N, C-alpha and C positions, 0 to 999 in steps of 0.2 A: 844656708840650706841645712835642714836637718840630716843628721847621719843616715837615717834610713833612705831619705830621698836620694843622697849622694850615691848610695849603694845601688839603687834602682837605675840611676843614670849611668853608671860605671857598667852594670850589668848588660843594659839595653845597648850601650856603645860597643861592648865587646862581642855582643852577638851581632850586630850590624857590621862591624868590621870582619868578623869571621864569615858571614854569609857573603859580603862583598869580596872576599878573598877566594869565595868558592870552595872553602874548606869544611869538612864535617867536624863535629864534636869530636869523633875519634880521632880524626888527624891531628887537630889540635892538641889533644890529651898526649899523643906520642911526642908531639914536638915540645911540649911543655913537661914531659915526664909525670903526668897525672893519670888518674883513672878518668874514662869518659864521663862517669856520674859526678866528678867533681866539676868539669867544664858545665854540665847540664845544671848544677846547683848554683855555680857562679852566674850564668846566664839569667836564671830564675831569681837572682838576687838573695837567694837563700844561704849563700856562702859568701863572706868577706874575701877580698882579694889583698894579698900582702904586697908590698912595695916592689918586692923582688919579681913576683908573678905579673903585676901591672906593666913593669919595664919589659918582661918577656914577651906578654901579649903585643905591646907598642912595637917590638921588635919584629915579631912573626907577621903581624898585619901591616908594618911599614905606616904606622901612624905614630903621632906623638902621645906621650903620656897625658898631657893636657887635654887633648883629644877625648881619650878614653875617660878621663875623669869629667867631662862635660865643660871644659873650661874653654875650648876651642870650638868654633862653629864646624859644622859639616862642610866638608870641601868640596864633596860631590853628591848629587843627587842620586838616590838608590834607584830610582826608576829608569836611569840612564841606560839604554838599550846597549851600549858599548860594554858597559859593566856587567850587564846579564851575559853577554855572549863571553867575555873574558872569564867570568865565573864558571860558566858551563866547561868551557875548555880546560880551565885549570883543574875542575874536578876530575877530569879523565886522566890525569898525571898520577904516576906511581908516587910514593912518599919521597923516594930518593930523587925522581926527575924534580918533584916541586920544591924539595930542599935545595937542589942545583940551581933552579930557577931563581928561587927567592935570594941566594948567595949572588948571583949575577946581576939581579937587579938591586942589590944592596951594594955591590960594587960599583955600578952605574951611577946610582944615588950619590955614593961617596965623591966619585969623580966630579959630578956636577956641582956638588958642594964645595969641593976644594978648587974648582976652576979647571981641571983637567979636561980634555976632550979625547 
């Protein structure tokens, strides 16, 4: 896949993952310690993403780097009504509450991966 095509795939996956997470570009920018226009440029495929940024996006959106790079298939349909409801509810949270929820979800996921209950 040509480099520009890969950049477009990454941009689309980042935008899709952000929207599914119910986050605004501004919220993601704060979590990434970037300016909001940088997120807009990334999502428009006008700015390349570093390996560190790609890993951070994956962490924030709780997806794999391979998913963001277009190497793994979409796991969930974007038109799933449950996801739309979750996104609406998450968008109502303050940044601190959202960070707390994301940390809690990461802990649960970690427990599931290590076999703890």
